[in-house]
C-alpha angles and dihedrals in degrees: 000000000000115000121206108215101208101188096168092056088054090051091053091049092050091052091053097056142004110251127182115286117284131189094202106107118237100210104016114084120250128152123249094259147346136043125320134175134154120030110239137190098009104188141148123225133166100337097324132101108210123212113189116178146176106278138174107210090190103058153332097279127077113279146094088046114209136150117273118196140215133164135203135186094204108019088246105081123033137204116211113224131193122281109296111196116011134204110260133215124233126213093252093056095260121122136220107225116202104234128185125310147124140280126215136183107241094204093165093047091236088161094055090226095122140057118276112278095015108136103178102067115138122209124194118206109195142157116264105215111198108212129183127176091346095307126113109235106176144344128216138156121262141175138232126175140204134195096185101065096274098308095115130018141199124205117233106252093223098053134182103057096181128030127154100177098260126135089214113043114124160128105063118199116194134195137160122248123179094341097312131097117240123199126196113193135171133246090194102189092048096051087236140123126203127213119213135181133213140169096203107026089244105077119046133194122200112239106172149325132238131188152070092111136093112024114001098162092110138017121295118235145149096039124182135178126202145141120266124192120238111235118252093011143077091241132101137189134205117253127197118201119201128181110221135120132341121233087266091060098210085072131066121246144149135264133183140203127210119208147100134303120198096188093272111043135028115218118191122221115242107274136190110232125325120326105221121199097206129015095208131082100246112063116090145146094021116172134174130257114252127218094022117187119255092257089066101075096171131055115263123209136185128196140196113263102223144060128244089227092074108358094117093056105047112130101238102126113239095344126074124182138024140189134253122246111272112269127210113217135215136154132241128186116230126170090352096306132100117234133183122251117204123200120186123234109219143147120268086220091075109111104262138189119193120199123189117173149130122255088234088067091063097083084137128022115272120222132199124188115223123202095211144001098260120083147103119253122196119195125185110176130177102215096199110174094331126126090234135266146267122225119194114205127191087013111180116155105301095350118094147133113225129209109193126184119197108201093195096057094027089228128142117208128197112199119193097163091112098030098120123268105030105140098079089092129016092226098055103079107084151143117226125203134200134173112241121178115204118237108235089336093309126114121200123196130180107195121190113196115185113171097274105013135060123196117188120194112190124200096357094317100311089128124023136189128188125187137164119231132182110203115188095209132059127227101025123183130253112226122185122190140158122256111250124237 
């Protein structure tokens, strides 16, 4: 049965009264129940944005991986649909799990899967993960197709379409360039991605490889490659996203490379250090939407809101995992290097509080009472000659999350060590750090708090941080104060 996830109605209800604390987000998408991880097959077709995702239909721990499905008309509210592409059983008792991948609209019927003249056929390109007795045996790339906008699917009877004999070979992302399909797919243990080409989605030719640079502390997975416009110009550059390690390398995170793609090979620009997509712990496996309508001029990505270091232990009662808000991407050039800018897509009906002030006005701490734990907070602060500030979020007695900005070091810290439930996993309690340079002495933060996730966009999305939190009280205060000498 289809379930309409009316997040905005929930927000309105939360604003009207103060219920007991909930960890279900109000405006971030999560299914009704069970485990989710990577977003898959992000694609637009005929008025709908499709979010497929890794899903366990049998429980709230990782396993039985299949594709879940949700759709949206505006990227702000989502409707959960029935299971899209399920795990299948083999005669020998092994299973074919449906791992991460892409979905495309085969409008020219290059695959031959659809009736002549049909322009709305959807093809999923995913990793078949052969599993037996709880052990992964092999990974290869396979196809499924749908002629009813992703509601029902058929498996290609000659799967797999790409196998190279590796146990770890996964996460294809596919796009069309100049009339030919391109696939970028990961060789995780080798810190490499391969780029393939096809005219029909069934037969693939290897074009090139890229990798062994940037962060190689963990495996590489969930790669994608796409063009991103440069702000205030008519130019664009190619960007490759790779999910790998966070700066604290025991955690997973995301990095990116900016460069050029000639249809065969991707060449990265020279870069200083690792370009990290998000400075928090809980943004992973993000990929772009394919086949965007003409009104969407910039690429749009969504990521998984969790971290493999503790994802299986989070205290969210029958449902584990959620997704970030969609983010619109652009590039800016600073100090001779291109960097991504991420701007969130969200509803203006989210309860919002906008603060614009000068640090000199904070002779005493300022306090705001919040009715619930789901809201947007905008802060524009003229730092003046101050040392910076501390902002306590979800403050309820001893519980709090703390955003601290040190004006001397120009570093922003997010401290969740006292944020509520933190003892479910020894790796969860943490303090994140990101460098944020004020613009003419002014710092701007857009902070999205949504029951169990916080997304912070600094200086119009030039730096971003995403962290999970699990407060045990509802309706915590916001307290803003200056840092002392």
